N, C-alpha and C positions, 0 to 999 in steps of 0.2 A: 307410595304416590298420597301426595296430600294438597287439598284445595284450600286456599287462603283468601278471605276477601275483607273488605272495610275500607279504611281510610288509606290503604295501600293498593286497592285495587283487588282484581282477582287474579290470582297466581296458581299455577299448578307446579308442585315441588315433587320432584323427582330425585331422591337422594341414594345415589348408588355407591358401591364398594370404592370404585376406582375415584369418585370425586372426595368420598370421605377420606380417603388415604392421602390424596392431594392436599386438603385443607389439613391434615393432621401434620403433614410435613412442613406446611407454609408456617403453621402456628407454633411449631417446634422451633423453627428458624426464627420467628420473630421473638419468641420468648427467649432463646440462647442469646440474639443479638442484644435484647433490651437489658440482660444481666452481665452482658460482656464488660462492661465498663463501670460498674458498681464497684465502689470500696466499701469497707467496714460501715463507716457512716452511713453511706446511702443503702445499704442492705438493711440497716437497722432503723430505717425511716418508715413511718405508717404507708401502707398500701391503701387501696380504695376501699378494700373490705373492712368494716368496721372492727377495731379490736386485733387485727393482723398486722405485723410489720412485714415487710418486702421477705425477710427471712422465713416468716410462716408460710409465706404465700409460696415461695419457691420450693420449700421444703414439702408442702402439700401436693405440688405439682410432680416432683421427683417422686413421692410416695406413689402417687396416682399411676405412673409409668410402671413402677414395680407391682402395684396391684392387678392392673391391666394385664401384665406380664403373667400373672397367676392363671387369669382367663385364656390367655394363648396357650399356656401349658395344658389346661384343661380340654381345650378343643383339639390339642396336639395328641394327647395321650388318652383322653377318656377319664383321667383320674380328677375327682372332683376336687377342685383347688378354688376355694372362694376369695374374692379380691381381698378381703380383710378376716383374720380369725374373729375379729370382734370390733364392735363400737370403739372401744378401748384403744384397739391396735392402731386405727385409723387416727384417733387424737394424739395417740404417742407420737405418729409420724410427723404430724404438724407441730407438736411442742418441740420436737428434736431441732428444729430449724434455728431457735435462737442460740442453741448450744454450739452450733457449727460455724467455722469462719467463711469468709466470704469464698474463698478457694475451693473448700470443702463441699458447700453449696452447690458451686457451679459444676465441680465434678460428679457430684450425685446427680444432678439435673441432667448433664451430658450423658453419663453412663447408662442411666435408668432409659432415658429416651432411646440411645443406641442398642440398648438388649431388646427393649419393645419392638422396634422396627425390624430387627434380625429375626425376632420369633414371629413376627407376621409376614415378613417375607418367606419364611419356611413353610407356612401352612400350605396343603394340599387344597384341591378344590372340595374333596370331601369334608376335609377339617373344618374349612371355612362354614360348612353347613352345619358343624356340630351346635348343640344347644348348650350355653353357659347361664349363670345367674348372675345378675347384677348385685352391686352392694344394696341396691335398693330393693332386691328380692324379685326383680323382673327376669323372666326367661327368655332368651334372646337368642338367635343365632350368632356365631362368631363374627359375622360380617358386620355386626353391630360394634363390635371393639374400636375400629378407627374412629367411629363417629363420635364414640364416648371420649376417645382421646383428643379428638379436634376441638370440642368444646370447651375442654379444660385448658388446652394450651392456647388458643385463640382468645379466651374471653380474660384468662388470667394474664396474658401478655398485657391487655390493656388494664387490668388490675393492679399491676404494679405501680401504676401512676407515675410514671417517669415522664410522660408526654411523648415518649419514643414511638408508642403504638396508641392507636385510638380504633374505635370501632369502624371507621373509614379506611383504616388500612386492612381490614379483614377482607378476605375474598366475597364478591357479592354473591355468589351461589351458597357460601356458607352462611352468609348473613339471612338469605331468604329461607334456608332450611332452618336456620335459629328460630327465627321469627314465627314460622309454622309450627315448630315444636313447643316452644314456651306459650303461644298462644293457645295451643290446643290444652297443655298442662294447666294453664291458669283459666280455661273455659271462658275466653273473653269472646263476645260475640263481634265486636268490631275492634279497630286499631285507628288511633288518632291519624291525622296528616302529617306527613313530615318526611324528611330524607330517610331513606332506609336503615342508615347506621344509627341515627338518633333513636327510631322506633325500637330496634334492636336492644340500644342501650336502656332505653325505658323499660321495656320488656324483663330485662334481665335484672332490673333494680339498681342500675348503674346510674352516675350523673350523666345528664342529657340536657338538650337545648329546646326540647317541644314546650310548648305553653298550655296551660290548662288540662294537662295529663294527669290523671290521679296518681297519687304516689304508690308504687309497689315496692314490696320487700324484695331483698336480695334472692336471686335465683341462682344455683350451681354455687 
């Protein structure tokens, strides 16, 4: 539970497993729908993230599902299975994107998401309490995995830059939780006034419509 206050007022944020799983499902659907109609030219176009095409972005999202699947395996078996064997492995997953066709990327994104969901569905109550280590080195319970995935799919669905998904299309509860987390990570004493989706976009270092808000670098 986290309390946030400032330009958005005072809000108590409770982020539970059920909510996080629902947000991950919603984000996955938004991401899959956003790439469904993209052809090779569309996939090769720039994403919102500097230096990344949509192929880079989709490859990253697919590889992220595979990596989080390693944490699910860790929680289920007790066998230490890091998200990535190394920083190089993570970078290689992203770089793989431009080498794949639109159809191959869509298949990877879909299959990796399906496998991750199936793995999460199979966890027992005890396994959900197992501790795993994120790519950033944080030790967290397995119940944190759906939130890690929700952040990826929801924010990156917007990052595709197709105009199909914006921060305003993301669940309000997700945006409240995202704002609380990023604000805490950035150690900001207050937030600018403005609509919640725009504040979330600003905090994440994405394009926004807020005026007089200082520029922030990309987050996630």
